[in-house]
N, C-alpha and C positions, 0 to 999 in steps of 0.2 A: 505492499499499499504506498510506504511509502515514498519507494523507486517510482510510481505512476502520479502522485502528488508533485515529486520534482522536475518528472519530467512534464507535464503541466502548466507550475513553475516560467522553466526557460521555454515555453510555449505560447507563454504569453507574453514573455518579455523581446521574443522575437517577431513577435504575430502584431503585435500596441506600435512597437514603430513604424509598422509596413500600414496599417492602417488611420494613422494618424495624417503621415503621410498621401498616403496614395488618392484623397480628393481632392488635393492640393495641387496636385503634381499631374491628376487628369484634368485642374480647368487648367491648369496656366499650355495645357498642349492646344495649342492652334492647326489645323490644318495649315490655314494662308501665313508662308513660308513671307518672305524675304526675297526680288528679286536677286537670286545668282546664287538660293538656298537649294540645301537638295529639295524635294516636296515629297510629300508621306503618301502619297496618291500610290495607286499600281489597278493595274487590271490587269486581266487575265480571257484568255478566249480557249471557247468548250468545244468537243463538238456534239452535235445534237445526235438523237437516235436516228433522223426523222433525212439524217446529212447532210444540214444547213450546222452553224458554230453561230454559237451565242459569247454574247462578250457583254463582259464587266466588271467594273471598274467600283473601286473605295478608298475614303480617303480626300474626295477634290474634296472644292469650297462648293458649301454646301446656299440650294436653292439658286445656283447660278445654267450656265451652257457650256456641254463641252461636248467639241468637235469630235469624232472620230474617222481617220480618215485607212484605209485600205483594198482590200477588194470591195468594199461595196464603203461608200462613206454620206453622212448625217453628222444635225448634230441631235441633242437631249438634252434632256431638263434633269438634276444629281436632285435628289431626294433633303433631305432638312436633317438626315442624318453622311450625304457628299454619297452617295452608293448611285448607281445607275445597273440597267441589267435590258440585255436586246436581244432576241432571239429572233431564229430566223433567216442568220447571215451566212453570204458565200464568198469564202477563205477564209479562210485563221490566221491572216495577221492583219494588225493591226497595231494603231498609235490613236488613244488618242490626246488634243491639244485643250488646255483652259482656256479662257477669258486672257490670263495677263502673261499666255503669251507661252509657257508651259506644256510640255508635251513627256508624255511617257510611254515609251512601248510596250507592248503586251507582251506579255507572257499568254503559252500557248498551253495545255493541260491537256500531258494524254494518260488515264485511266486504265 
């Protein structure tokens, strides 16, 4: 019983600082980066079951439009969480460009 109490106490000491810092760090994390700074946005392309391709991205500026280009091109709005999702595309090579000119090359996902 004493070992269990020590382990719980040690775990509490390790977890408490992470919980105290977690919301603060999350609150300061921003998708909007300074010009020239590395972007946290990413996008993926995967094959659909019907032979078409599915393009999706995360980490883009929320509530804006991004332009995708590759075998097919177009513009799509991002949601409030900075995500977008497009299906039924042809080809697997795409890049996504934001309004500020940031370009992200999409990674092809193979299962």
